[in-house]
N, C-alpha and C positions, 0 to 999 in steps of 0.2 A: 872561742866556742862563742862568745856573746856575738861577735858579727856573722856566724854563720845562724844565729836567730834572727840576727835584723833582715838578714836577705833572703831568710825565709818567709820571715813578714811581709818583706816588700812584696816579694814576689804573689802571697795571699791576697795582701792588699789589690796590686795590677790584676790578678784573675777577678777576683768581686766587680771591679769597676768592668771591664770587659763583658765579664755577663750583663752586669746592671745596662749596660749601654746595646748590648746587643737585644737585650729585652725589652729596651724601649725602639728598636725601630720597627719599623711597617712592614707585616709581611703581608705576600702574596694572600690574595682575596681568589680563596678557589669556585672555579666556576664550573657549568658544564659548556659541554661549546658544540653545537654541528656546521657541517659544512654547506653553503648556498650550492643547489645543484639544478641544473636545466633541464624539464622534462615537460611531459603534459597535465595540465592543472583542468580537472573535472569541481568544478562549481554544482552542489546539489543544495536537495532541500530533505532530509531527513526529517522522517516524522513516522509516527507510530500508525498502525494498518492492522485488518483483519480481512481475514478471506473470509469470503463469500460465496457460495453456491451461487452462478448463473441465474439461471432459471429454478425458480421451486412453483411448488403447487401446491394449494391449502384444500385435504379433503373437507365438505363440508354438510352436514345431513341438509336435504332436497327437502324436507318435511319434516313433520312431528311424530313422534314415536317414542316406543323404548331402543335406545342402543345397546346389543349386547357387549361384552366386555370385548373390546380389543386385547388382541393376542401378538400382533405385532408388537416389537421395539425396536425401541433407535438403532437404528445401524442395519437392522432388518434387509436384503435384497427381496424386491416386488418388480414383477414384468406387468407388461400394460396389460390390461387384462381382469388382474387378480383381483379376486373379491379381499378386499380390506377393510370390509367393515358390516355390519348386520343390522338393518332396522323394524321392529315391530311392530305391526300399526299398534295404535289409539281408537277404539273405537270409534268413538265421537268424533273426534276433529278429523279425523281421514273421512268421514260418510255425511262431513253436515255438509250444505250449499257453499259456505264459503268457500271451504280448503278445496269443496269443487272449479269452484270460479279460479281462487288462485293460482293450482297445477295447469288449468289451462290458459293463466297467463304466462306463467315459467313458461312453459311449452312455449308459447310465443315469444317471449323473449330470450330464451336458448336457440330459434330456429334463428331471428335477427345474428344473436349472437355470431354463431355460421356464418350465418351469411360476411358478416362482416369481417370475422375470420378469415374468409377463403381470400376475399377480396385484395386484403392487407399480406396476404401470402403474395397474391397474385401482383400485387405493388414491387413488393421487394425480390420477387424472383427477377422481373422488369429492370427494377434499379440495378439491381447486381448484374444482368447479363448489360448492361448498358455499360458499367465500371468499369468489366473485363473488356470490354470492348474498346474504351477510353485507354484503358493499362496496351492494351495492345497497337493502337495507333499513336499514344506519344512514347512506345519504349524506339517503332520504325525513324519517329522525328528525332530520339536522342539519338541513334545512334549514325545520323547523318550531320546533325551539329546542331539541329534548325531550333533546339528548346535547351534548357538546361536539365541536367539527374534531379536535380530538387523536384520539379514537376512529374517525375515518373516515380520518385517517391511514397509524391502524394495522392499519385491515383492509383499508387500498390495498395496504398494506406486506407483509403476509401471506399477499395474490392474489399479490401478484409470486414471494416467496417459492416459493407452491404453483404457480404455472403452470410456473418456473424447476425445480421438481422433480419435476412432468409429462416435463419435455423430457430429463431426467436418463435417469427413468424408462424414458421410450421409449428413449432410444439406449442402457440397462444390457438390454433387450428384443433392439435388434437387435445386441446382443454377444451374449448367450444363443443366439438362434437362429442366429448365424453356428455359436456355438462345436458346436450339435447339428447343423448338417450338417456339419461339420469331421470330427466323431465317425463320424457315419453314413458321413460316404463313404471314412472311415477301414474301418470295420469290413467293406463290403460288399468294400471291394477286397482284404481279407483274405481274405474269405470266397472270392471270387473267383479269386485267385493259388493260393489252398489248391487249389481244383479246375481249374487249367488249368497250374498252374507256372508262371506268371509273375503277377509284381503290377505297375503299372502305378507311375506316378508320382501325388504324391498333392500336388495344388494349392492352393496357400492363396490364398485370396481375401480384398480388405480388408473387412470388416464396415461400415467406414462410409465417406462420404465427406469426402476433408481433404486434409491436407497430411504428407507425411512428417516427421518430428520430429526421431529421430533414426535412423539405420542402429547397431542394438546388434552386429549378425554380418553382415561382409560377406566373407568368404572364403569359398570350397565347402570343405567338410568333413563331417565326420560330426558330428551332432546328436543330442542326445537328446531324451525327451517333457518338454514343456516351458520348451525352450531359447528365450532371448526372440530374436526377430529386426530387429523393425521397434515404431516407437512410430508412432502412428498420433494424430493429432487436427484441431480446424479452428481454425487462427490465429486466425478474424473471430471465436472465442468467448472472449475473455480476459476472465480476473478480476486482481485485486491483491492480494495475499498483505503485509501489511503485521507487521512481529516487536514489538510493542510491548512496553512494562515492563507486569505482570500491575496495580502499581498503579496507571499511565496506563488501565490498558483498562477498569479501575472506572465512568468516567466516559463511557466512549463507549457509544450507543446505536444499535439499528439504524434506520436510513435515517438518521443522523448524513450531512451535507454533507463532502464530501471533494475536496481539489485534489491533482492528482498531475502534480507536475513533474522537472525536471531529469532528463527520458529519452531529449533528442535533437529534444525539439518542442513543440510549447507548450505550454502548462497544460491539462493536463484536468480534467474536472470529472466527480466519482464519490458514491455514496452507499454509507454500509455496511451490508452485506448482514447478517452474525454475527459476534459475537466468539465464537470456538473456545471449549470451556468447559475445557478440559483443556493446562496447562501446561506448558511442558518447562524444564529448567535450563538455562543456557549462561555461557560464562565470557566476559568482555568482552574487547577490545584491554588493559585495564590487572589482568587476571587478577581479577578482580573475577564471584564466581557472582552471578547473575541469573536470576528467573524472568520467563522472554516468553512470552505469548500472542500466536497469530496471529488476525491479524483481517483478513475478507474484504471488500473494495472493488469495488463493480459499478462498472464504467464508463457515465457516464451519456450522453457526445456520441456518436455518430455514426459508426460502425468507419471512414468515410473520416478524420475527423480524426487516428485513431490507426493508422490501417494500418500503416506505419512500426515501431509497436513489436511486438517478439516474444518469443513464451517464454521465462522466465529472465532478461528485462532487469533491471535493477536501475532503480529510479524511488526517489525522494521524494514521500511521502505526507504532507500536512495534515489532521488530522483535525479536523472542527470539533465540543466537546464542550459548547459554553456562547458563548451572546451576552449582552453587556449593552448593551443602546442607553445612550442618553444618557449618555454614560462620559464625565469629566474626563480623557482620558489623557496620561499622558510618559511617555517613553523611561526604559529604565532602568537607561542610563548616566548621570542625570540625580538617582539616589536613592543613598544610602548608611545604612550602618547609625551612630546616634549616642549607642553605649552604650546603658544599661539606659532610655532617653527613646524607643526604637524606631528609626526612620523617620523619615528628615530630608533637605530637599533646599535649595541656594540658589539665592535668588530676586533677579535682576539688577534692584536698584529705584534705576532713575537706573544713575550710575558709581559704585555700591554695590553692595556683593552683604551679602541680609540670610538669616538662617537661619532656617527654615521647616518643625517639627515636623507630621510628614503622617501621614495614616492609610492603609492600602492596601485595595483590594479586589479582585476578580477580576485575578488576572495572565497573560501572553501572552509570546508569544515576543518580547522584547525593548520589550517593553512595560504596562503597568499600568494598571489603576485606580486612582485617587484619591477617598476620600469622605470627607476633611475636613481642613484646613490649606493649600488651593492654592483657586485661583477660574483661572476660564478666562481666558484671555488676561495670564498671569504668564507672565515671561520667566525658564528654569529655566537653570542655567549645567552645560553637559554635562562629565560628568566632573570634576567639581572637583579640585587636587592639593591638597599640605600649604599654598600658598600662600595658596588662598583662605579667610578665617575671616571672621567676623560685622563686618560692618561696614569692611570693608577693599577700599580703590579699586580698580576693575575698567577694562579696556576691551574691551568687546564687539567682534570681530571678526564684521565684516561679511560676510552672505553665507547664514548659517546660524541665520537669525529663522526 
């Protein structure tokens, strides 16, 4: 029996030794892997923006008087010519000599502004007609391979901008005509009141059809000339204003595609109209001064797709600045700096990690194009930690390929 006890004891000691040796052996490092793929890489500028009505009009008081309470509220629809506010006269200010001189001068200014607006419309229509002829001419040259198709795209973009300029100029002409009508009506009422001793109320009418964006003055009370009362606009004509760094704006070109996201609905398609020439200094959330410029993006999707989007709403814009076709795309999370050697990544070679030095091309949000050091189909280790070294044993997690 003693020899049986010795055998059991020996086997127990051997088992303990094996367990100790096994526990001291290096274990594979668990890692997440991804596969290098080839495809189209879009380089984008991602920034916050806001929706804005393209053309807006502020209804102001043309003269001093007592404003009746405005019943319209934000969102109410108005048609051109509808009465939106009413001002009752103040006896002394409306009958004194200075008021008559001011109103007479206002009529002259309004007439000059009307003529200027009409001239602007004519100039915009001439430019738009020329742009359309230019598109027709260049299209014929492209069909005969006499010019690059890029020139046709530029001409089409210029024609679209010219058409929008015509719309804006006509809008301004309508506003100028309204200003002239209001000034003439006020002057006529003043002249009639001076003769009869009674002056009628002044009705302020909507210069354009649209909706009330804001009610700037609500309660009844005395107002002076130029007091803002209502802000009108057409919500069906929205543009996106994106605030970008000047260093990023250099790469943005008119006509560049854009995607509008995180506004509360499905992503929208847009196109850059212009990059404003003047930048402003703004302080970031970290207290750093930044030079930023506004980029104006037109919505390409039909209005039904963004009917729920309103004036001043926050959005996130993704503007494409470059496209790299047939690029080896890798996630930024798989890359790291290896001292003076530059960029590097770990490749999963079977159950071992192998260090590879790579050269990068264009970089996008979360992705980069590799020009040397990797091949399509290579398995890269994502977010390698300190335990991952060249030649170390690894255990790839399933489902992350």
